[in-house]
C-alpha distance (Angstrom), angle and dihedral (degrees) to the residues before:
residue distance angle dihedral
M1 . . .
D2 3.80 . .
K3 3.81 106.9 .
R4 3.78 129.9 169.3
Y5 3.82 97.6 -157.3
I6 3.81 123.6 47.1
L7 3.81 116.8 -166.8
F8 3.80 113.9 -159.5
D9 3.76 131.5 -162.4
L10 3.83 112.9 -142.6
D11 3.81 115.5 -149.2
G12 3.80 110.5 61.0
T13 3.80 92.3 6.1
L14 3.79 106.4 59.6
T15 3.79 101.3 4.4
D16 3.78 135.9 33.9
S17 3.80 98.9 -131.7
Y18 3.79 96.7 166.6
E19 3.81 98.5 112.4
G20 3.80 96.6 47.9
I21 3.79 95.6 44.4
V22 3.80 94.1 46.0
N23 3.81 91.8 47.9
A24 3.81 90.2 49.3
L25 3.79 89.9 50.0
K26 3.81 92.0 49.7
Y27 3.80 90.1 49.9
C28 3.79 90.7 49.2
L29 3.81 94.5 48.2
S30 3.81 92.2 46.5
K31 3.81 88.2 66.9
Y32 3.80 88.0 65.9
G33 3.78 99.5 36.7
I34 3.81 89.8 -113.2
E35 3.79 117.9 151.9
P36 3.83 112.4 -129.8
K37 3.80 117.4 -118.5
P38 3.82 108.6 -135.1
E39 3.80 90.1 -161.7
S40 3.82 88.5 65.0
F41 3.80 96.3 52.8
G42 3.79 97.0 87.1
N43 3.81 91.4 52.8
I44 3.80 99.4 48.8
I45 3.81 93.5 68.7
G46 3.77 110.4 89.0
P47 3.80 107.7 19.8
P48 3.83 122.9 77.5
V49 3.81 114.6 -76.4
I50 3.82 90.8 -121.7
W51 3.81 89.9 59.8
S52 3.81 92.0 50.0
L53 3.81 93.3 48.5
K54 3.79 91.2 52.1
T55 3.81 97.0 40.7
F56 3.80 99.7 46.2
Y57 3.82 104.7 22.3
N58 3.83 105.6 26.7
I59 3.80 90.8 -122.4
E60 3.79 110.7 145.7
G61 3.78 144.6 139.6
E62 3.80 118.5 27.4
Q63 3.80 91.2 -14.0
A64 3.80 89.8 57.5
M65 3.80 90.8 53.8
E66 3.80 89.8 50.8
A67 3.81 90.8 46.7
L68 3.80 89.9 50.3
K69 3.81 89.2 57.2
Y70 3.81 90.2 53.8
F71 3.81 90.4 48.5
R72 3.79 90.9 52.2
E73 3.79 91.6 44.2
Y74 3.79 88.5 66.2
Y75 3.79 100.6 32.0
D76 3.80 97.1 47.0
K77 3.79 92.1 51.1
Q78 3.79 103.3 40.7
G79 3.80 112.8 -18.8
Y80 3.79 94.8 83.0
L81 3.80 89.2 52.9
E82 3.81 88.5 60.7
N83 3.81 90.1 65.9
K84 3.80 120.0 111.8
L85 3.79 129.3 -157.9
Y86 3.77 113.8 -120.4
P87 3.83 111.0 -115.0
G88 3.79 110.8 -92.5
V89 3.80 96.7 18.8
E90 3.80 97.8 113.5
E91 3.81 92.0 44.9
M92 3.80 88.9 50.8
L93 3.82 93.1 50.3
K94 3.79 92.0 46.1
T95 3.80 91.6 50.7
L96 3.80 93.7 49.1
V97 3.80 91.7 50.3
A98 3.80 89.6 48.5
H99 3.82 86.5 57.5
D100 3.81 89.3 55.2
K101 3.80 95.6 -105.7
K102 3.81 118.0 153.6
L103 3.78 110.2 -132.2
L104 3.79 122.0 -152.9
L105 3.79 128.5 -178.7
A106 3.81 115.5 -136.7
T107 3.79 110.2 178.8
S108 3.79 137.4 157.0
K109 3.80 87.1 -138.0
P110 3.83 112.7 105.1
E111 3.78 108.4 -84.7
I112 3.79 95.0 -123.9
M113 3.80 90.3 53.4
A114 3.81 91.8 45.8
H115 3.80 88.7 57.6
K116 3.82 90.3 50.0
V117 3.80 92.9 51.6
I118 3.81 93.8 46.7
Q119 3.80 91.2 47.8
H120 3.80 91.6 46.2
F121 3.80 89.9 60.0
G122 3.81 94.2 40.3
L123 3.81 93.2 -118.0
E124 3.79 99.5 126.1
D125 3.81 94.6 103.2
Y126 3.81 91.1 61.5
F127 3.80 94.8 58.7
C128 3.78 125.7 71.9
F129 3.81 92.4 -171.4
I130 3.80 138.2 18.2
A131 3.80 119.9 -158.8
G132 3.77 123.7 -179.6
S133 3.77 139.3 152.7
T134 3.79 120.4 -70.2
A135 3.79 93.8 -161.4
E136 3.79 140.5 9.4
N137 3.80 89.2 -130.1
E138 3.80 140.7 -21.2
S139 3.82 93.7 -71.8
D140 3.81 95.8 49.0
R141 3.80 113.6 104.3
G142 3.78 96.2 160.6
Y143 3.79 102.8 118.4
V144 3.80 112.7 22.8
D145 3.77 143.0 17.8
T146 3.77 95.9 -94.9
A147 3.80 90.3 -172.5
K148 3.80 84.6 74.4
T149 3.80 99.9 26.7
A150 3.80 123.0 57.0
V151 3.79 114.0 -115.4
R152 3.80 112.1 -105.8
S153 3.78 108.5 -174.8
T154 3.81 104.8 147.5
K155 3.78 135.1 56.5
E156 3.80 88.3 -113.6
D157 3.82 89.5 56.1
V158 3.80 91.5 51.3
I159 3.80 96.4 46.4
G160 3.80 92.3 45.4
Y161 3.80 90.6 50.7
A162 3.81 92.7 49.1
L163 3.80 92.9 49.1
K164 3.80 95.4 45.4
T165 3.80 95.8 44.4
N166 3.79 91.8 50.8
G167 3.78 94.6 44.8
I168 3.80 93.5 -117.5
L169 3.78 98.7 158.7
D170 3.80 100.8 156.5
P171 3.82 113.0 64.2
E172 3.81 88.9 -155.2
H173 3.80 88.2 74.6
A174 3.82 95.9 59.6
V175 3.79 142.7 53.2
M176 3.81 131.3 -165.2
V177 3.80 120.6 -137.1
G178 3.81 118.8 -163.2
D179 3.78 145.7 137.2
R180 3.81 104.0 -132.3
V181 3.78 140.4 60.5
W182 3.82 90.0 -109.4
D183 3.81 91.2 61.9
I184 3.78 93.4 50.3
K185 3.79 98.3 43.6
A186 3.80 94.4 44.3
A187 3.81 91.5 50.8
K188 3.80 90.8 49.4
Q189 3.82 88.6 58.7
F190 3.81 86.7 68.4
G191 3.79 96.2 41.7
L192 3.81 93.3 -108.1
Q193 3.76 123.4 152.4
T194 3.78 112.4 -121.6
I195 3.77 140.5 -147.4
G196 3.78 118.7 -161.4
V197 3.79 120.9 -155.2
S198 3.78 114.0 -142.1
Y199 3.81 94.8 -163.1
G200 3.83 91.0 72.3
Y201 3.80 130.1 72.3
A202 3.79 103.1 -65.2
E203 3.77 118.2 129.4
P204 3.83 115.6 -119.6
G205 3.80 108.7 -73.9
E206 3.82 93.6 7.9
L207 3.80 96.4 115.6
E208 3.79 93.7 44.3
Q209 3.79 91.7 49.6
A210 3.81 90.9 47.7
G211 3.81 89.3 56.8
A212 3.80 103.2 -109.5
D213 3.81 108.8 179.3
Q214 3.80 92.5 -143.2
I215 3.80 135.9 3.2
A216 3.80 125.9 -143.8
A217 3.79 121.2 -155.3
V218 3.82 95.2 -164.7
P219 3.83 133.0 19.5
M220 3.81 96.8 -107.8
Q221 3.81 90.1 56.1
L222 3.82 85.8 70.0
V223 3.80 88.7 66.8
E224 3.80 90.6 55.9
M225 3.80 90.3 50.1
I226 3.80 98.4 44.5
V227 3.80 103.9 36.2
Q228 3.77 114.3 66.2
S229 3.76 114.2 -138.8
């Protein structure tokens, strides 16, 4: 697998964001007197927050938009600081760049927040492009002026935007790296090869069932897979 462009997911792939996201969710739910469900925690990392609120807590419509604001209130102030880099991630990024690979971030996390997380860990020099969501859904205007910026609310939106903006027309030149089914399936929509990372938040068998072309157990294994000897 000799690819020029490497698209990376963020949560569960580069950073362990479990603590910050769960704490933000607990803060959000506390506003409604709703008891958190620990069994849902592993599944809320990756998809949009709006989806998780509806799927696991039956919060939707206008209430979901209000709940999203509470979630962001916590996460934007301190939740993102509770992230941790997975061991070996920076070494992996550094090695890929040294092999002249172009690294792009493609995350469902709001783009502004993705920049903050990458800067917090001092990783910005490794990435030539950062793509994130601009809204959780069509009615979300929380982060950008969507009258001027196209709404990107799904993983497919984000990947398509990253590919188009960087002039990546041939899917053979790129690979998507992620830890959840959404990363794999969205990348397949564009004909990209995919690498799943099993150290993230995927359930057992999730990446295989989603159709990941390869699966890495640790970050540095990605180098072996991507860089031809």
